C-alpha positions as a Markdown table, in Angstrom:
| # | Residue | x | y | z |
|---|---|---|---|---|
| 1 | Met | -4.0 | 52.0 | 5.1 |
| 2 | Leu | -1.7 | 49.9 | 7.4 |
| 3 | Lys | -4.8 | 48.6 | 9.3 |
| 4 | Val | -6.5 | 47.5 | 6.0 |
| 5 | Leu | -3.3 | 45.8 | 4.8 |
| 6 | Ser | -2.9 | 44.0 | 8.2 |
| 7 | Asp | -6.5 | 42.8 | 8.1 |
| 8 | Arg | -6.0 | 41.4 | 4.6 |
| 9 | Ile | -2.9 | 39.6 | 5.6 |
| 10 | Glu | -4.7 | 38.1 | 8.7 |
| 11 | Ala | -7.7 | 37.1 | 6.5 |
| 12 | Ala | -5.4 | 35.4 | 4.0 |
| 13 | Arg | -3.7 | 33.5 | 6.8 |
| 14 | Arg | -7.0 | 32.3 | 8.2 |
| 15 | Asn | -8.2 | 31.3 | 4.7 |
| 16 | Lys | -5.1 | 29.2 | 4.0 |
| 17 | Trp | -5.5 | 27.2 | 7.2 |
| 18 | Leu | -9.2 | 26.8 | 6.5 |
| 19 | Ala | -8.3 | 25.5 | 3.0 |
| 20 | Leu | -5.8 | 23.0 | 4.5 |
| 21 | Ser | -8.4 | 21.8 | 7.0 |
| 22 | Phe | -10.7 | 20.9 | 4.2 |
| 23 | Ala | -7.9 | 18.9 | 2.5 |
| 24 | Phe | -7.1 | 17.2 | 5.9 |
| 25 | Ala | -10.8 | 16.3 | 6.5 |
| 26 | Ala | -11.2 | 15.0 | 2.9 |
| 27 | Thr | -8.2 | 12.7 | 3.5 |
| 28 | Val | -9.6 | 11.4 | 6.8 |
| 29 | Ile | -12.8 | 10.5 | 5.0 |
| 30 | Asn | -10.8 | 9.1 | 2.0 |
| 31 | Tyr | -9.0 | 6.6 | 4.3 |
| 32 | Leu | -12.2 | 5.7 | 6.3 |
| 33 | Asp | -13.7 | 4.8 | 2.9 |
| 34 | Arg | -10.5 | 2.9 | 2.0 |
| 35 | Gln | -10.2 | 1.1 | 5.3 |
| 36 | Thr | -13.8 | 0.0 | 5.6 |
| 37 | Leu | -13.2 | -3.1 | 3.5 |
| 38 | Ser | -9.8 | -3.8 | 5.2 |
| 39 | Val | -11.5 | -3.8 | 8.7 |
| 40 | Met | -14.5 | -5.8 | 7.4 |
| 41 | Ala | -12.1 | -8.3 | 5.5 |
| 42 | Pro | -12.0 | -10.9 | 8.3 |
| 43 | Val | -15.8 | -11.0 | 8.3 |
| 44 | Leu | -16.4 | -10.7 | 4.5 |
| 45 | Leu | -13.7 | -13.2 | 3.5 |
| 46 | Glu | -15.2 | -15.8 | 5.7 |
| 47 | Arg | -18.8 | -14.9 | 4.8 |
| 48 | Phe | -18.3 | -15.0 | 1.1 |
| 49 | Gln | -15.5 | -17.7 | 1.1 |
| 50 | Ile | -12.9 | -15.4 | -0.4 |
| 51 | Ser | -9.3 | -16.6 | -0.4 |
| 52 | Ala | -6.2 | -14.4 | 0.1 |
| 53 | Thr | -5.5 | -14.6 | -3.6 |
| 54 | Asn | -9.0 | -13.5 | -4.5 |
| 55 | Tyr | -8.9 | -10.7 | -1.9 |
| 56 | Ser | -5.7 | -9.5 | -3.5 |
| 57 | Arg | -7.6 | -9.4 | -6.8 |
| 58 | Ile | -10.3 | -7.2 | -5.2 |
| 59 | Ile | -7.5 | -4.9 | -4.1 |
| 60 | Phe | -6.0 | -5.0 | -7.6 |
| 61 | Ala | -9.4 | -3.8 | -9.0 |
| 62 | Phe | -9.2 | -0.8 | -6.7 |
| 63 | Met | -5.6 | -0.1 | -7.6 |
| 64 | Leu | -6.3 | -0.5 | -11.4 |
| 65 | Ala | -9.0 | 2.2 | -11.3 |
| 66 | Tyr | -6.9 | 4.3 | -9.0 |
| 67 | Thr | -3.9 | 4.1 | -11.3 |
| 68 | Ile | -5.7 | 4.8 | -14.5 |
| 69 | Thr | -7.7 | 7.7 | -13.1 |
| 70 | Asn | -4.7 | 9.4 | -11.4 |
| 71 | Gly | -3.3 | 10.1 | -14.8 |
| 72 | Ile | -6.6 | 11.8 | -15.8 |
| 73 | Ser | -7.6 | 13.5 | -12.5 |
| 74 | Gly | -4.4 | 15.6 | -12.2 |
| 75 | Arg | -5.0 | 17.1 | -15.7 |
| 76 | Val | -8.7 | 17.6 | -15.0 |
| 77 | Leu | -7.9 | 19.4 | -11.7 |
| 78 | Asp | -5.4 | 21.7 | -13.4 |
| 79 | Arg | -8.1 | 22.5 | -16.0 |
| 80 | Val | -11.3 | 22.9 | -13.9 |
| 81 | Gly | -9.6 | 24.2 | -10.7 |
| 82 | Thr | -9.4 | 22.9 | -7.1 |
| 83 | Lys | -12.9 | 23.8 | -6.0 |
| 84 | Ile | -14.8 | 22.0 | -8.7 |
| 85 | Gly | -12.3 | 19.2 | -9.0 |
| 86 | Tyr | -12.4 | 18.4 | -5.3 |
| 87 | Ala | -16.2 | 18.4 | -5.3 |
| 88 | Leu | -16.5 | 16.1 | -8.2 |
| 89 | Thr | -14.0 | 13.5 | -6.8 |
| 90 | Ile | -15.4 | 13.3 | -3.3 |
| 91 | Ala | -19.0 | 13.1 | -4.6 |
| 92 | Trp | -18.0 | 10.1 | -6.8 |
| 93 | Trp | -16.1 | 8.1 | -4.2 |
| 94 | Ser | -18.7 | 8.6 | -1.5 |
| 95 | Gly | -21.4 | 7.2 | -3.8 |
| 96 | Ala | -19.1 | 4.3 | -4.6 |
| 97 | Glu | -18.5 | 3.6 | -0.9 |
| 98 | Met | -22.2 | 3.4 | -0.2 |
| 99 | Leu | -22.6 | 0.9 | -3.1 |
| 100 | His | -20.4 | -1.6 | -1.2 |
| 101 | Ala | -23.4 | -2.2 | 1.1 |
| 102 | Leu | -25.0 | -4.1 | -1.8 |
| 103 | Ser | -22.1 | -6.6 | -2.1 |
| 104 | Ser | -22.9 | -10.3 | -2.4 |
| 105 | Gly | -19.5 | -11.8 | -3.2 |
| 106 | Ala | -16.0 | -11.3 | -4.6 |
| 107 | Leu | -17.2 | -10.1 | -8.0 |
| 108 | Ser | -19.5 | -7.3 | -6.6 |
| 109 | Leu | -16.9 | -6.3 | -4.1 |
| 110 | Gly | -14.3 | -6.0 | -6.8 |
| 111 | Thr | -16.7 | -4.0 | -9.0 |
| 112 | Tyr | -17.6 | -1.5 | -6.3 |
| 113 | Arg | -13.9 | -1.3 | -5.3 |
| 114 | Phe | -13.1 | -0.4 | -8.9 |
| 115 | Leu | -15.6 | 2.5 | -8.8 |
| 116 | Leu | -14.2 | 3.7 | -5.4 |
| 117 | Gly | -10.7 | 3.8 | -7.0 |
| 118 | Val | -11.9 | 6.0 | -9.8 |
| 119 | Gly | -13.1 | 8.6 | -7.3 |
| 120 | Glu | -10.3 | 8.4 | -4.7 |
| 121 | Ala | -7.7 | 9.0 | -7.3 |
| 122 | Gly | -8.5 | 12.7 | -7.2 |
| 123 | Asn | -7.8 | 13.3 | -3.5 |
| 124 | Tyr | -4.0 | 13.6 | -3.5 |
| 125 | Pro | -3.6 | 15.6 | -6.7 |
| 126 | Ala | -6.3 | 18.0 | -5.4 |
| 127 | Gly | -4.6 | 18.3 | -2.0 |
| 128 | Val | -1.1 | 18.8 | -3.4 |
| 129 | Lys | -2.5 | 21.5 | -5.8 |
| 130 | Leu | -4.3 | 23.2 | -2.9 |
| 131 | Ile | -1.1 | 23.4 | -0.9 |
| 132 | Ala | 0.9 | 24.8 | -3.8 |
| 133 | Glu | -1.8 | 27.5 | -4.3 |
| 134 | Trp | -2.0 | 28.6 | -0.7 |
| 135 | Phe | 1.4 | 28.0 | 0.9 |
| 136 | Pro | 4.9 | 29.3 | 0.2 |
| 137 | Pro | 7.8 | 26.8 | -0.3 |
| 138 | Glu | 9.1 | 27.0 | 3.2 |
| 139 | Glu | 5.7 | 26.0 | 4.7 |
| 140 | Arg | 4.8 | 23.2 | 2.2 |
| 141 | Ser | 6.5 | 20.2 | 4.0 |
| 142 | Leu | 4.6 | 21.1 | 7.2 |
| 143 | Ala | 1.3 | 21.7 | 5.3 |
| 144 | Ser | 1.8 | 18.5 | 3.3 |
| 145 | Gly | 2.4 | 16.6 | 6.6 |
| 146 | Ile | -0.8 | 18.0 | 8.1 |
| 147 | Phe | -2.7 | 17.2 | 4.9 |
| 148 | Asn | -1.4 | 13.7 | 4.7 |
| 149 | Ser | -1.9 | 13.1 | 8.4 |
| 150 | Gly | -5.6 | 12.8 | 7.5 |
| 151 | Ala | -4.7 | 9.4 | 6.1 |
| 152 | Ala | -3.3 | 8.2 | 9.4 |
| 153 | Ile | -6.2 | 9.7 | 11.4 |
| 154 | Gly | -8.7 | 8.0 | 9.1 |
| 155 | Ala | -6.8 | 4.7 | 9.5 |
| 156 | Ile | -6.7 | 5.3 | 13.3 |
| 157 | Leu | -10.4 | 5.9 | 13.5 |
| 158 | Ala | -11.4 | 3.1 | 11.2 |
| 159 | Pro | -10.7 | -0.1 | 13.2 |
| 160 | Pro | -12.5 | 0.8 | 16.5 |
| 161 | Leu | -15.3 | 2.8 | 14.8 |
| 162 | Leu | -16.0 | 0.4 | 12.0 |
| 163 | Ala | -15.7 | -2.7 | 14.2 |
| 164 | Trp | -18.2 | -1.1 | 16.6 |
| 165 | Ile | -20.6 | -0.2 | 13.8 |
| 166 | Ala | -20.4 | -3.7 | 12.3 |
| 167 | Leu | -20.9 | -5.4 | 15.7 |
| 168 | Thr | -23.9 | -3.3 | 16.6 |
| 169 | Ala | -25.6 | -2.5 | 13.2 |
| 170 | Gly | -24.0 | -4.9 | 10.7 |
| 171 | Trp | -21.2 | -4.6 | 8.1 |
| 172 | Arg | -23.5 | -3.0 | 5.4 |
| 173 | Thr | -24.2 | -0.1 | 7.7 |
| 174 | Ser | -20.5 | 0.6 | 8.0 |
| 175 | Phe | -20.2 | 1.3 | 4.3 |
| 176 | Leu | -23.4 | 3.5 | 4.3 |
| 177 | Leu | -22.4 | 5.7 | 7.2 |
| 178 | Val | -18.8 | 6.3 | 5.9 |
| 179 | Gly | -20.2 | 7.2 | 2.5 |
| 180 | Leu | -22.5 | 9.7 | 4.0 |
| 181 | Leu | -19.6 | 11.5 | 5.7 |
| 182 | Gly | -18.3 | 12.4 | 2.2 |
| 183 | Tyr | -21.5 | 14.2 | 1.3 |
| 184 | Leu | -21.5 | 16.2 | 4.5 |
| 185 | Trp | -17.9 | 17.3 | 3.7 |
| 186 | Leu | -19.1 | 18.2 | 0.2 |
| 187 | Ala | -21.9 | 20.5 | 1.5 |
| 188 | Ala | -19.4 | 22.4 | 3.7 |
| 189 | Trp | -16.9 | 22.7 | 0.9 |
| 190 | Leu | -19.4 | 24.2 | -1.5 |
| 191 | Leu | -20.7 | 26.6 | 1.2 |
| 192 | Phe | -17.4 | 27.9 | 2.8 |
| 193 | Tyr | -14.4 | 27.3 | 0.5 |
| 194 | Arg | -13.1 | 30.4 | -1.4 |
| 195 | Lys | -10.4 | 30.4 | -4.1 |
| 196 | Pro | -7.0 | 32.0 | -3.4 |
| 197 | Ala | -6.3 | 35.5 | -4.6 |
| 198 | Thr | -4.3 | 34.2 | -7.5 |
| 199 | Ser | -6.1 | 34.9 | -10.7 |
| 200 | Ser | -7.3 | 32.2 | -13.1 |
| 201 | Lys | -5.1 | 33.9 | -15.8 |
| 202 | Asp | -2.1 | 33.2 | -13.6 |
| 203 | Gln | -3.1 | 29.6 | -13.2 |
| 204 | Gln | -3.7 | 29.2 | -17.0 |
| 205 | Ser | -0.2 | 30.6 | -17.8 |
| 206 | Asp | 1.4 | 28.2 | -15.3 |
| 207 | Arg | 0.2 | 25.1 | -17.2 |
| 208 | Val | 2.7 | 22.9 | -18.8 |
| 209 | Pro | 1.8 | 21.0 | -22.0 |
| 210 | Leu | 1.5 | 17.3 | -21.6 |
| 211 | Arg | 4.1 | 16.6 | -24.3 |
| 212 | Val | 6.6 | 18.8 | -22.4 |
| 213 | Leu | 5.9 | 17.0 | -19.1 |
| 214 | Leu | 6.4 | 13.6 | -20.7 |
| 215 | Arg | 9.9 | 14.6 | -21.8 |
| 216 | Ser | 11.0 | 15.4 | -18.2 |
| 217 | Lys | 13.5 | 12.9 | -16.8 |
| 218 | Phe | 12.6 | 14.3 | -13.4 |
| 219 | Leu | 9.0 | 13.3 | -13.8 |
| 220 | Trp | 9.8 | 9.7 | -14.9 |
| 221 | Gln | 12.3 | 9.1 | -12.1 |
| 222 | Phe | 10.0 | 10.6 | -9.4 |
| 223 | Thr | 7.2 | 8.4 | -10.7 |
| 224 | Leu | 9.4 | 5.3 | -10.6 |
| 225 | Ser | 10.3 | 6.1 | -7.0 |
| 226 | Lys | 6.6 | 6.0 | -6.2 |
| 227 | Val | 6.3 | 2.5 | -7.7 |
| 228 | Phe | 8.5 | 1.3 | -4.8 |
| 229 | Ser | 7.4 | 3.6 | -1.9 |
| 230 | Asp | 3.6 | 3.7 | -1.9 |
| 231 | Pro | 2.9 | -0.1 | -2.0 |
| 232 | Val | 4.4 | -0.2 | 1.5 |
| 233 | Trp | 1.5 | 1.9 | 2.8 |
| 234 | Tyr | -1.1 | 0.0 | 0.7 |
| 235 | Phe | 0.2 | -3.2 | 2.3 |
| 236 | Tyr | -0.4 | -1.9 | 5.9 |
| 237 | Thr | -3.7 | -0.3 | 4.9 |
| 238 | Phe | -5.2 | -3.3 | 3.2 |
| 239 | Trp | -3.5 | -6.3 | 4.9 |
| 240 | Phe | -2.8 | -5.4 | 8.5 |
| 241 | Pro | -6.2 | -6.4 | 10.0 |
| 242 | Gln | -6.0 | -9.7 | 8.1 |
| 243 | Tyr | -2.4 | -10.3 | 9.4 |
| 244 | Leu | -3.7 | -9.8 | 13.0 |
| 245 | Arg | -6.5 | -12.4 | 12.3 |
| 246 | Val | -4.4 | -15.0 | 10.5 |
| 247 | Ser | -1.0 | -14.7 | 12.2 |
| 248 | Gln | -2.0 | -13.5 | 15.7 |
| 249 | Gly | -5.4 | -15.0 | 16.1 |
| 250 | Phe | -7.2 | -11.7 | 16.7 |
| 251 | Ser | -11.0 | -11.5 | 16.8 |
| 252 | Leu | -12.8 | -8.6 | 15.1 |
| 253 | Arg | -13.2 | -6.9 | 18.5 |
| 254 | Gln | -9.5 | -7.3 | 19.2 |
| 255 | Ile | -8.7 | -5.9 | 15.7 |
| 256 | Gly | -10.9 | -2.9 | 16.5 |
| 257 | Glu | -9.0 | -2.4 | 19.8 |
| 258 | Met | -5.4 | -2.7 | 18.4 |
| 259 | Ala | -5.3 | -2.1 | 14.6 |
| 260 | Trp | -5.2 | 1.7 | 15.0 |
| 261 | Ile | -1.8 | 1.8 | 16.7 |
| 262 | Pro | 0.4 | 1.8 | 13.6 |
| 263 | Phe | -1.7 | 4.5 | 12.1 |
| 264 | Phe | -1.4 | 6.6 | 15.2 |
| 265 | Thr | 2.4 | 6.5 | 14.9 |
| 266 | Ala | 1.9 | 7.3 | 11.2 |
| 267 | Ser | 0.2 | 10.5 | 12.2 |
| 268 | Leu | 3.2 | 11.5 | 14.3 |
| 269 | Gly | 5.5 | 10.7 | 11.3 |
| 270 | Asn | 3.7 | 13.3 | 9.2 |
| 271 | Leu | 4.6 | 16.0 | 11.8 |
| 272 | Ala | 8.1 | 14.6 | 12.2 |
| 273 | Gly | 8.6 | 14.9 | 8.5 |
| 274 | Gly | 7.9 | 18.6 | 8.5 |
| 275 | Ala | 10.0 | 19.1 | 11.7 |
| 276 | Val | 13.1 | 17.3 | 10.2 |
| 277 | Phe | 12.8 | 19.4 | 7.1 |
| 278 | Ser | 12.6 | 22.6 | 9.1 |
| 279 | Ala | 15.6 | 21.6 | 11.2 |
| 280 | Leu | 17.7 | 20.9 | 8.0 |
| 281 | Leu | 16.7 | 24.3 | 6.6 |
| 282 | Arg | 18.1 | 25.9 | 9.8 |
| 283 | Leu | 21.4 | 24.2 | 9.0 |
| 284 | Arg | 21.4 | 26.2 | 5.8 |
| 285 | Ile | 20.7 | 23.2 | 3.6 |
| 286 | Ser | 18.7 | 24.1 | 0.5 |
| 287 | Ala | 15.0 | 23.1 | 0.5 |
| 288 | Pro | 15.3 | 20.5 | -2.3 |
| 289 | Lys | 18.3 | 18.8 | -0.7 |
| 290 | Ala | 16.6 | 18.9 | 2.8 |
| 291 | Arg | 13.6 | 17.2 | 1.4 |
| 292 | Arg | 15.7 | 14.4 | -0.2 |
| 293 | Thr | 17.7 | 13.9 | 3.0 |
| 294 | Ala | 14.6 | 13.6 | 5.0 |
| 295 | Val | 13.1 | 11.0 | 2.6 |
| 296 | Val | 16.3 | 8.9 | 2.8 |
| 297 | Ala | 16.4 | 9.0 | 6.6 |
| 298 | Phe | 12.7 | 8.1 | 7.1 |
| 299 | Ser | 13.0 | 5.3 | 4.4 |
| 300 | Val | 15.8 | 3.7 | 6.5 |
| 301 | Ile | 13.4 | 3.7 | 9.5 |
| 302 | Met | 10.8 | 1.9 | 7.4 |
| 303 | Ser | 13.2 | -1.1 | 6.8 |
| 304 | Cys | 12.7 | -2.3 | 10.4 |
| 305 | Ser | 9.7 | -4.3 | 9.2 |
| 306 | Val | 12.0 | -7.0 | 8.0 |
| 307 | Phe | 12.2 | -8.2 | 11.6 |
| 308 | Val | 8.4 | -8.6 | 12.1 |
| 309 | Gly | 8.1 | -12.3 | 11.1 |
| 310 | Gly | 7.6 | -14.7 | 13.9 |
| 311 | Arg | 7.4 | -12.0 | 16.6 |
| 312 | Ser | 4.8 | -11.7 | 19.3 |
| 313 | Ala | 1.8 | -9.6 | 18.7 |
| 314 | Val | 3.2 | -6.7 | 20.9 |
| 315 | Met | 6.6 | -6.8 | 19.2 |
| 316 | Ser | 5.1 | -7.1 | 15.7 |
| 317 | Ile | 2.7 | -4.1 | 16.2 |
| 318 | Ala | 5.7 | -2.1 | 17.6 |
| 319 | Leu | 7.9 | -2.8 | 14.6 |
| 320 | Ile | 5.0 | -2.1 | 12.1 |
| 321 | Ser | 4.3 | 1.1 | 14.0 |
| 322 | Ile | 7.9 | 2.3 | 13.5 |
| 323 | Ala | 7.7 | 1.5 | 9.8 |
| 324 | Thr | 4.5 | 3.5 | 9.3 |
| 325 | Phe | 6.1 | 6.4 | 11.2 |
| 326 | Gly | 8.9 | 6.3 | 8.7 |
| 327 | Tyr | 6.6 | 6.1 | 5.7 |
| 328 | Thr | 4.6 | 9.2 | 6.6 |
| 329 | Gly | 7.7 | 11.1 | 7.6 |
| 330 | Ser | 9.1 | 10.4 | 4.1 |
| 331 | Leu | 5.8 | 11.2 | 2.4 |
| 332 | Ala | 5.4 | 14.6 | 4.1 |
| 333 | Asn | 8.5 | 15.6 | 2.1 |
| 334 | Leu | 7.7 | 13.7 | -1.1 |
| 335 | Leu | 4.4 | 15.5 | -1.3 |
| 336 | Ala | 6.2 | 18.9 | -1.5 |
| 337 | Ile | 8.8 | 18.0 | -4.1 |
| 338 | Pro | 6.8 | 18.6 | -7.3 |
| 339 | Ala | 6.0 | 22.2 | -6.2 |
| 340 | Asp | 9.8 | 22.9 | -5.8 |
| 341 | Phe | 10.3 | 22.2 | -9.5 |
| 342 | Phe | 7.1 | 22.8 | -11.4 |
| 343 | Pro | 4.7 | 25.8 | -11.6 |
| 344 | Lys | 1.5 | 25.7 | -9.6 |
| 345 | Gly | -0.6 | 25.1 | -12.7 |
| 346 | Ala | 1.2 | 21.8 | -13.4 |
| 347 | Val | 1.5 | 20.4 | -9.9 |
| 348 | Ala | -1.7 | 18.3 | -9.9 |
| 349 | Ser | -0.7 | 16.9 | -13.3 |
| 350 | Val | 2.8 | 15.9 | -12.0 |
| 351 | Trp | 1.4 | 14.4 | -8.8 |
| 352 | Gly | -1.3 | 12.6 | -10.8 |
| 353 | Phe | 1.2 | 11.1 | -13.1 |
| 354 | Ala | 3.5 | 10.1 | -10.2 |
| 355 | Ser | 0.5 | 8.5 | -8.5 |
| 356 | Met | -0.1 | 6.3 | -11.6 |
| 357 | Gly | 3.4 | 4.9 | -10.8 |
| 358 | Ala | 2.2 | 4.3 | -7.2 |
| 359 | Gly | -0.9 | 2.6 | -8.5 |
| 360 | Phe | 1.1 | 0.3 | -10.8 |
| 361 | Gly | 3.3 | -0.6 | -7.9 |
| 362 | Gly | 0.3 | -1.2 | -5.7 |
| 363 | Met | -1.3 | -3.5 | -8.2 |
| 364 | Ile | 1.9 | -5.6 | -8.7 |
| 365 | Phe | 2.8 | -5.8 | -5.1 |
| 366 | Ser | -0.8 | -6.6 | -4.0 |
| 367 | Leu | -0.9 | -9.7 | -6.2 |
| 368 | Ile | 2.6 | -10.7 | -5.0 |
| 369 | Thr | 1.3 | -10.3 | -1.4 |
| 370 | Gly | -1.8 | -12.5 | -2.0 |
| 371 | Trp | 0.4 | -15.2 | -3.6 |
| 372 | Met | 3.0 | -15.0 | -0.8 |
| 373 | Val | 0.4 | -15.1 | 2.0 |
| 374 | Asp | -1.4 | -18.1 | 0.5 |
| 375 | Arg | 1.8 | -20.1 | 0.2 |
| 376 | Tyr | 4.1 | -18.8 | 3.0 |
| 377 | Ser | 1.9 | -16.7 | 5.3 |
| 378 | Phe | 3.0 | -13.2 | 6.2 |
| 379 | Pro | 6.7 | -13.2 | 7.4 |
| 380 | Pro | 8.2 | -13.0 | 3.9 |
| 381 | Thr | 6.0 | -10.1 | 3.0 |
| 382 | Phe | 7.4 | -8.0 | 5.8 |
| 383 | Val | 10.9 | -8.6 | 4.5 |
| 384 | Leu | 9.8 | -7.4 | 1.0 |
| 385 | Phe | 8.1 | -4.3 | 2.3 |
| 386 | Gly | 11.2 | -3.4 | 4.4 |
| 387 | Ile | 13.5 | -3.5 | 1.4 |
| 388 | Ile | 11.6 | -1.7 | -1.4 |
| 389 | Pro | 11.5 | 1.7 | 0.5 |
| 390 | Leu | 15.3 | 1.8 | 0.2 |
| 391 | Val | 15.1 | 1.4 | -3.6 |
| 392 | Ala | 12.6 | 4.3 | -3.7 |
| 393 | Ala | 14.9 | 6.4 | -1.5 |
| 394 | Gly | 17.8 | 5.9 | -3.8 |
| 395 | Met | 15.7 | 7.1 | -6.7 |
| 396 | Val | 14.6 | 10.2 | -4.8 |
| 397 | Trp | 18.2 | 11.1 | -3.7 |
| 398 | Thr | 19.4 | 10.9 | -7.4 |
| 399 | Leu | 16.6 | 13.0 | -8.9 |
| 400 | Pro | 17.7 | 15.6 | -11.4 |
| 401 | Lys | 18.4 | 19.1 | -9.9 |
| 402 | His | 15.7 | 20.6 | -12.1 |
| 403 | Ser | 12.4 | 19.6 | -13.7 |
| 404 | Asp | 13.6 | 19.4 | -17.4 |
| 405 | Ala | 10.1 | 20.8 | -18.3 |
């Protein structure tokens, strides 16, 4: 009997890490898809005569779709379950990524970017739901950090990989090959992923009606914090290669050689976020307070970007790398917050709703960025994206002590 019980425990442990590896891999692919346009931007903006303002509108199209669909994807995932929901979302966004190879100008790029945003909106609600289903509260910051490190790994791989593909096979091939990766993930997911032991009845009983969620002060304040936190990451994701070209005079080859560095430090930040949370727990600080404390500490680190303007390439990349480290350290703890206060059957809905706030922030700040870059170049943008994380941190620190739902 003990042997059977031990075998079941060991199997469950292996299964939860397999599940997390799928979420990690999906996020790597998600960010390869997202970064393809960013890495190709120096080429495409020149080829199609696209200004910084019009490029910001292309980003806006992605963010608009991403924002709208986040509010839907979380509810859909809570209804159909993680396995089906994840499969649908990655199939959609991989197809949209491949369509980018047909682009002929700003309008077509914006259209395909909009379709990509529709699909990519499901990745984070699905990943957060998967972690809530498989991991206990004390392991969720670490699991969230590993899951979210896929974003940094994807962003690390994107500049050298995509620049090499573009230089050897053309920019259209870059979009096609990255889209194909999503379908390879989908085949493995359908073949090997198994649902956790929790019954569907348990998940059904965990659901929170939408009208109840919308009355939660916690949900609204958490969502508002995302309006000011996530645009920082979107700025580095979408604009960093263009900054290197415009302000530092980098070629596409040099961008491929150097643009991965801030995303490498971001991958370390994910692990640091979980480590800081664990250290605070050992000091007998409660899990919710430990997560908030970590968010504030890492947000302060992000503010170093205010000093980027006018610096050498080496110093600028160093400061930006510190800022991305702070962002992911903060996010590793933010990702785990909804599961501290809401049942598993509502976590994807909560995160989807909060991601709508992130999307609205991303849309607003992407347009502001395009306007600022066209008129003042990049230095003022780094000041802006060094200040707004502190606003977000203040909102997280003052979150209600319970969900109100």
